[in-house]
C-alpha positions in Angstrom: 85.3 111.9 79.7 89.0 112.7 79.8 91.4 110.4 81.6 95.0 111.2 82.6 97.0 108.0 83.2 100.5 107.6 84.5 102.4 105.0 86.5 105.7 103.8 87.8 106.8 106.9 89.7 108.7 104.8 92.3 108.8 107.1 95.2 109.5 110.4 93.3 107.6 113.1 95.2 108.1 115.5 92.3 106.3 113.1 89.9 103.5 112.6 92.5 102.8 116.3 92.8 102.9 116.6 89.0 100.4 113.7 88.7 98.0 115.4 91.1 98.4 118.7 89.2 97.6 117.0 85.9 93.8 117.1 86.5 93.7 120.9 86.5 96.5 121.4 83.9 94.9 119.0 81.3 91.3 119.5 82.4 91.0 115.8 83.1 87.9 114.3 84.8 89.7 111.2 86.0 93.3 110.6 87.2 94.6 107.1 87.2 98.0 106.1 88.6 98.5 102.5 87.6 101.0 101.2 90.1 104.6 101.1 91.4 104.2 104.1 93.7 107.0 103.5 96.2 110.7 103.7 96.1 113.2 101.2 97.5 116.3 103.2 98.5 117.0 104.9 101.8 119.4 107.9 102.0 120.7 108.2 105.6 121.2 111.8 106.7 123.7 111.4 109.6 124.0 113.8 112.5 127.6 114.7 113.2 129.0 115.9 116.5 129.4 119.5 115.4 125.7 120.0 114.7 126.0 119.4 110.9 124.4 116.6 108.9 126.1 114.4 106.2 124.5 112.4 103.4 125.5 110.7 100.1 123.1 112.1 97.5 123.1 111.1 93.8 126.7 110.0 93.9 128.0 113.0 95.9 128.8 113.5 99.6 127.1 116.6 101.0 127.2 118.3 104.4 124.6 120.8 105.6 124.8 123.0 108.7 121.3 124.4 109.4 117.7 123.3 109.4 116.9 125.2 106.2 119.6 123.5 104.2 118.7 120.2 105.8 115.1 120.5 104.7 116.2 121.4 101.2 118.5 118.4 101.0 115.7 116.1 102.1 113.4 117.7 99.5 115.9 116.9 96.8 116.2 113.3 98.0 112.4 112.8 97.9 112.0 114.4 94.5 114.4 111.8 93.0 112.5 108.8 94.4 114.6 108.1 97.5 113.7 108.2 101.2 115.7 110.5 103.6 116.3 109.1 107.0 117.7 111.1 109.9 119.9 109.1 112.2 123.1 109.2 114.3 126.4 107.5 113.6 125.5 104.4 115.6 122.2 103.9 113.7 124.1 104.4 110.4 126.5 101.6 111.3 123.6 99.3 112.3 121.9 100.0 108.9 125.1 98.9 107.2 125.7 95.8 109.3 122.1 94.5 109.9 120.1 93.7 106.8 116.9 92.8 108.7 117.0 96.1 110.6 117.7 98.0 107.3 114.7 96.4 105.6 112.5 97.1 108.6 113.5 100.8 108.6 113.0 101.1 104.9 109.5 99.7 105.3 108.7 102.1 108.1 110.0 105.1 106.3 108.3 104.2 103.1 104.9 103.9 104.9 105.4 107.2 106.6 106.2 108.9 103.3 103.2 107.4 101.6 100.9 108.6 104.4 102.3 112.1 103.8 101.6 111.7 100.1 98.0 110.8 100.9 97.7 113.9 102.9 99.1 116.0 100.0 96.5 114.4 97.7 93.6 114.8 100.0 94.5 118.5 100.4 95.1 119.1 96.7 91.9 117.4 95.6 89.6 118.7 98.4 86.5 120.2 96.9 87.2 118.9 93.4 84.9 116.6 91.4 87.9 114.8 89.9 88.0 111.0 90.5 91.5 109.8 91.5 92.3 106.1 91.2 95.6 105.1 92.6 96.7 101.4 92.9 99.8 99.5 93.8 102.0 97.8 91.2 104.1 94.6 91.3 107.0 96.3 93.1 104.8 97.7 95.9 104.7 96.0 99.3 101.3 94.9 100.7 101.6 97.3 103.6 100.7 100.2 101.4 97.2 99.0 100.6 95.8 100.0 104.0 97.4 103.5 103.6 95.8 104.0 100.2 92.4 102.8 101.6 92.6 105.4 104.4 92.6 108.3 102.0 89.6 110.6 101.6 90.1 111.6 98.0 92.0 108.6 96.6 90.5 105.3 95.5 92.4 102.1 95.4 90.7 100.1 92.6 93.0 97.1 92.7 91.3 93.7 92.4 87.8 95.0 91.5 85.5 96.7 89.1 84.8 100.4 89.7 82.1 102.4 88.0 83.5 105.7 86.7 80.8 107.7 84.9 79.5 105.7 82.0 82.4 103.3 82.1 83.6 100.4 84.3 87.2 100.0 85.2 88.9 96.7 85.9 92.1 97.0 87.9 95.0 94.6 88.7 98.4 95.4 90.2 99.9 91.9 89.6 102.4 90.9 86.9 103.8 87.7 85.5 107.2 86.6 87.0 110.1 89.0 86.7 113.8 88.5 87.4 113.5 90.5 90.6 111.0 88.4 92.4 108.8 91.4 93.3 105.9 91.1 95.9 103.0 90.9 93.4 103.9 88.3 90.8 102.0 85.2 89.7 102.6 82.4 87.1 100.7 83.1 83.9 98.0 80.6 84.5 97.3 81.9 88.0 97.4 85.5 86.8 94.9 84.7 84.1 92.6 83.1 86.7 92.9 86.2 88.9 92.1 88.5 86.0 89.1 86.5 84.9 87.9 86.4 88.5 87.9 90.2 88.6 86.4 90.5 85.1 83.5 88.3 86.2 82.0 91.3 87.9 81.7 93.3 84.7 78.3 94.6 83.8 77.2 93.6 80.3 76.7 96.4 77.8 78.8 99.0 79.8 82.1 100.0 78.1 85.1 98.7 80.0 88.6 100.0 80.7 91.2 97.6 81.8 93.7 99.3 84.2 96.3 96.5 84.3 99.8 97.3 85.6 101.4 94.7 83.4 101.1 95.2 79.6 100.1 92.4 77.2 102.8 90.2 75.8 104.3 91.0 72.4 102.2 94.1 72.0 105.0 96.7 71.6 104.2 98.0 75.1 106.4 95.4 76.7 109.8 95.6 75.0 112.8 95.5 77.4 116.5 94.4 77.4 116.9 90.6 77.6 118.7 89.6 80.8 120.9 86.6 81.8 120.2 84.6 84.9 122.6 86.9 86.8 120.8 90.0 85.6 123.3 91.1 83.0 122.0 92.7 79.8 122.4 90.4 76.7 124.2 92.0 73.8 124.6 90.9 70.2 127.0 92.8 68.0 127.5 95.3 70.8 123.7 96.1 70.8 121.2 95.3 73.6 118.9 92.4 72.7 115.3 93.7 73.1 112.5 91.2 73.8 108.9 91.2 74.8 108.4 90.6 78.5 104.8 91.3 79.1 102.1 88.9 80.2 100.5 86.3 78.0 97.6 86.1 80.5 96.9 89.8 80.2 96.9 89.5 76.4 94.5 86.5 76.4 92.1 88.3 78.8 92.1 91.4 76.6 91.6 89.4 73.5 88.7 87.5 75.2 86.9 90.6 76.7 87.8 93.3 74.1 87.5 96.3 76.5 87.4 99.7 75.0 90.8 100.7 76.5 93.8 99.1 78.1 96.0 101.2 80.4 99.4 99.7 81.3 102.8 100.5 82.8 105.5 98.3 84.3 107.9 98.5 81.4 109.5 101.9 81.6 111.3 101.9 78.3 108.3 100.9 76.2 106.2 104.0 75.6 103.8 102.9 72.9 100.2 102.4 71.7 98.9 99.2 70.2 95.5 97.8 69.1 94.5 94.3 70.1 91.3 93.6 68.3 89.1 96.6 69.1 91.1 97.4 72.2 93.4 100.4 72.3 96.3 99.6 74.7 98.6 102.4 76.0 101.8 102.5 78.0 103.2 106.0 78.6 106.5 104.7 79.9 108.5 106.2 82.8 111.5 108.4 83.4 110.7 109.1 87.0 114.4 109.3 88.0 114.6 112.5 86.0 111.7 114.1 88.0 109.6 113.8 84.8 106.2 112.2 84.8 105.1 110.5 81.6 101.4 110.3 81.0 98.7 109.8 78.4 95.5 111.7 77.9 92.5 109.8 76.6 89.2 111.3 75.5 86.3 109.0 75.5 82.8 109.5 74.1 80.3 106.7 74.5 81.8 103.4 73.2 84.8 104.9 71.4 88.2 106.5 72.1 88.0 109.9 70.4 91.7 110.6 70.8 94.8 109.9 72.8 98.0 111.9 73.3 101.2 111.0 75.2 102.3 113.9 77.4 105.3 114.6 79.5 105.8 117.1 82.3 
């Protein structure tokens, strides 16, 4: 069985489409997207009195004057992980002045865009035998779960054990605490209890894959710049101080259960492979903001990993 795994696309529609195309391109039997689907930034596209539209896109002010140019602008916004939002001048002013309204609009637009992504996936994978597992990550709001569950061709495996061919997949979107207080975080002891609760459903004797958004602590898959309490990068001798930030709970659970394979994301700058006991753990990293999807191909045969290869597209 060949798995294509990627994660952390953070609202980039270009990366989403590449992820869906990966099954055909790499001849994969299973697609797994391991969390952090959604973006967090809104780009207002403001209607002006002369019939044109204005937006601030990637550091540049732009004005378009017809529907074709407007559609192209919105496409570029989506491809870079942002959400276009058509509005008038009054609404634009309200977005700037009313944080509660702004957060509500971002949530509504995010959900609408994800519904459209689900439609794209259902159409792309229609008639295909490819299994497609797509789960949230720690950065994703809980409102997206119902949207994923409504899909015809996507499966949200989060919080359970899913049988995929001759393998069983344990999935968990949650992470240990981060400086950003994201929606799906738990203290290490609670995260460990949650992971063990999921793993309790494992069937003895069936090779397991742990699809855990957060990588194991001090594995080489979890190296990131150290931050101060006010979120500034710590430097020593002019260089960034790099430290492990993964989960000790995830590491302990992997050490205890020794699955065949661990698939992880969360730490974008830590593309790496590591072995913990008999378990091969992989994090393909992420450069979604460049419209590039980082992934890893894994070939399995019985109770062994035949090969793995990091890929980028």
